[in-house]
C-alpha positions as a Markdown table, in Angstrom:
| # | Residue | x | y | z |
|---|---|---|---|---|
| 1 | Met | -3.4 | 0.4 | 4.5 |
| 2 | Met | -5.3 | -1.9 | 6.9 |
| 3 | Ala | -4.1 | -5.0 | 5.1 |
| 4 | Leu | -0.5 | -3.8 | 5.5 |
| 5 | Leu | -1.1 | -3.0 | 9.1 |
| 6 | Ala | -2.5 | -6.5 | 9.7 |
| 7 | Asp | 0.5 | -8.0 | 8.0 |
| 8 | Leu | 3.1 | -6.1 | 10.0 |
| 9 | Thr | 1.4 | -6.0 | 13.4 |
| 10 | Pro | 1.6 | -8.9 | 15.9 |
| 11 | Asp | -1.9 | -10.2 | 16.8 |
| 12 | Glu | -1.7 | -9.1 | 20.4 |
| 13 | Arg | -1.1 | -5.4 | 19.3 |
| 14 | Met | -3.6 | -5.4 | 16.4 |
| 15 | Gly | -6.4 | -3.6 | 18.4 |
| 16 | Arg | -4.1 | -0.8 | 19.5 |
| 17 | Ala | -2.6 | -0.4 | 16.0 |
| 18 | Thr | -6.1 | -0.3 | 14.4 |
| 19 | Gly | -7.3 | 2.2 | 17.0 |
| 20 | Thr | -4.3 | 4.4 | 16.5 |
| 21 | Asn | -4.8 | 4.4 | 12.7 |
| 22 | Asn | -8.4 | 5.3 | 13.0 |
| 23 | Val | -7.9 | 8.1 | 15.5 |
| 24 | Leu | -5.1 | 9.7 | 13.5 |
| 25 | Gly | -7.2 | 9.5 | 10.4 |
| 26 | Asp | -10.0 | 11.3 | 12.1 |
| 27 | Val | -7.6 | 13.9 | 13.5 |
| 28 | Gly | -6.3 | 14.5 | 10.0 |
| 29 | Gly | -9.7 | 14.8 | 8.6 |
| 30 | Gly | -10.7 | 17.4 | 11.2 |
| 31 | Leu | -7.5 | 19.4 | 11.2 |
| 32 | Gly | -7.0 | 19.4 | 7.4 |
| 33 | Pro | -9.6 | 22.0 | 6.5 |
| 34 | Leu | -8.6 | 24.1 | 9.5 |
| 35 | Val | -5.0 | 24.2 | 8.3 |
| 36 | Ser | -5.5 | 24.3 | 4.6 |
| 37 | Leu | -8.0 | 27.2 | 4.3 |
| 38 | Pro | -5.7 | 29.8 | 5.8 |
| 39 | Leu | -2.8 | 28.3 | 3.9 |
| 40 | Val | -4.6 | 28.7 | 0.6 |
| 41 | Glu | -5.2 | 32.4 | 1.4 |
| 42 | Ser | -1.5 | 32.9 | 2.1 |
| 43 | Val | 0.3 | 30.9 | -0.6 |
| 44 | Gly | -2.4 | 30.2 | -3.2 |
| 45 | Phe | -3.8 | 27.1 | -4.7 |
| 46 | Thr | -1.0 | 26.3 | -7.2 |
| 47 | Thr | 1.6 | 26.0 | -4.5 |
| 48 | Leu | -0.7 | 24.0 | -2.2 |
| 49 | Tyr | -1.6 | 21.6 | -5.0 |
| 50 | Ala | 2.1 | 21.1 | -5.9 |
| 51 | Ala | 2.8 | 20.3 | -2.3 |
| 52 | Cys | -0.2 | 18.0 | -2.1 |
| 53 | Ala | 1.0 | 16.1 | -5.2 |
| 54 | Met | 4.4 | 15.5 | -3.5 |
| 55 | Leu | 2.9 | 14.1 | -0.3 |
| 56 | Pro | 1.7 | 10.7 | -1.7 |
| 57 | Leu | 5.0 | 10.2 | -3.5 |
| 58 | Leu | 6.9 | 10.8 | -0.3 |
| 59 | Ala | 4.6 | 8.6 | 1.7 |
| 60 | Gly | 4.9 | 5.8 | -0.9 |
| 61 | Gly | 8.6 | 6.0 | -0.8 |
| 62 | Ala | 8.6 | 5.9 | 3.0 |
| 63 | Leu | 6.3 | 2.9 | 2.9 |
| 64 | Leu | 8.5 | 1.0 | 0.5 |
| 65 | Val | 11.6 | 1.8 | 2.6 |
| 66 | Gly | 9.9 | 0.8 | 5.9 |
| 67 | Val | 8.4 | -2.5 | 4.5 |
| 68 | His | 11.8 | -3.4 | 3.0 |
| 69 | Arg | 13.6 | -2.6 | 6.3 |
| 70 | Glu | 11.1 | -4.7 | 8.3 |
| 71 | Thr | 10.7 | -7.7 | 6.0 |
| 72 | Gly | 13.7 | -7.7 | 3.7 |
| 73 | Met | 11.4 | -7.6 | 0.6 |
| 74 | Tyr | 9.0 | -5.1 | -1.0 |
| 75 | Leu | 6.1 | -7.5 | -1.3 |
| 76 | Pro | 5.9 | -9.4 | 2.0 |
| 77 | Gly | 3.7 | -12.5 | 2.1 |
| 78 | Thr | 3.1 | -12.8 | -1.6 |
| 79 | Thr | 3.2 | -16.2 | -3.3 |
| 80 | Ser | 2.1 | -17.5 | -6.6 |
| 81 | Ile | -1.4 | -19.1 | -6.4 |
| 82 | Asp | -2.1 | -22.6 | -7.5 |
| 83 | Val | -4.6 | -21.8 | -10.3 |
| 84 | Arg | -6.1 | -25.3 | -10.5 |
| 85 | Ala | -7.0 | -25.3 | -6.7 |
| 86 | His | -8.4 | -21.8 | -6.9 |
| 87 | Asp | -10.4 | -22.6 | -10.0 |
| 88 | Gln | -12.0 | -25.6 | -8.2 |
| 89 | Glu | -12.7 | -23.6 | -5.1 |
| 90 | Thr | -14.4 | -20.7 | -6.9 |
| 91 | Ser | -15.8 | -22.8 | -9.8 |
| 92 | Ala | -15.2 | -20.1 | -12.3 |
| 93 | Ser | -18.0 | -20.3 | -14.7 |
| 94 | Ser | -16.7 | -18.4 | -17.7 |
| 95 | Asp | -13.7 | -18.3 | -19.9 |
| 96 | Trp | -12.7 | -14.8 | -19.0 |
| 97 | Gln | -12.7 | -15.7 | -15.3 |
| 98 | Arg | -10.4 | -18.6 | -16.0 |
| 99 | Trp | -8.2 | -16.3 | -18.0 |
| 100 | Ala | -8.1 | -13.8 | -15.2 |
| 101 | Val | -7.2 | -16.4 | -12.6 |
| 102 | Thr | -4.5 | -17.9 | -14.8 |
| 103 | His | -2.9 | -14.6 | -16.0 |
| 104 | Leu | -3.5 | -12.0 | -13.4 |
| 105 | Trp | -3.0 | -14.0 | -10.2 |
| 106 | Thr | 0.3 | -15.6 | -11.1 |
| 107 | Val | 2.6 | -13.1 | -9.3 |
| 108 | Gln | 6.3 | -13.4 | -9.3 |
| 109 | Pro | 7.3 | -11.3 | -6.4 |
| 110 | Ser | 11.0 | -12.1 | -6.8 |
| 111 | Arg | 11.2 | -10.1 | -10.0 |
| 112 | Val | 9.4 | -7.2 | -8.5 |
| 113 | Asp | 11.7 | -7.3 | -5.5 |
| 114 | Gln | 14.8 | -7.4 | -7.7 |
| 115 | Trp | 13.5 | -4.5 | -9.8 |
| 116 | Leu | 12.8 | -2.4 | -6.7 |
| 117 | Asp | 16.1 | -3.3 | -5.1 |
| 118 | Arg | 17.9 | -2.0 | -8.2 |
| 119 | Leu | 15.8 | 1.1 | -8.3 |
| 120 | Leu | 16.3 | 2.0 | -4.7 |
| 121 | Ser | 19.8 | 0.8 | -4.1 |
| 122 | Asp | 22.6 | 3.3 | -3.3 |
| 123 | Lys | 24.8 | 1.9 | -6.1 |
């Protein structure tokens, strides 16, 4: 979350954004048990677990919509990495490291963006 915050926040507002994120995280950590314990007693664990399972899905959807609205793409700032330059910088010493650099770091964000556009479009 901090990486996304750093990508989307101008440098002059980064301190305030980081502070807000930290304070709200602490408030949630403190109020969570105060709210959830009486709620468990009234509705039960099963209902509360089902609601908690939906929250990350809703948050992920809101995150995708917000990032796309702000940047026009779902993976802002991603580019493919020049494997040869990275290999020389890190001097990967084993074959599996070379394989990982070659195969795992060659991201094609345009395909992911196209797939997410189709998935989330109103058509």
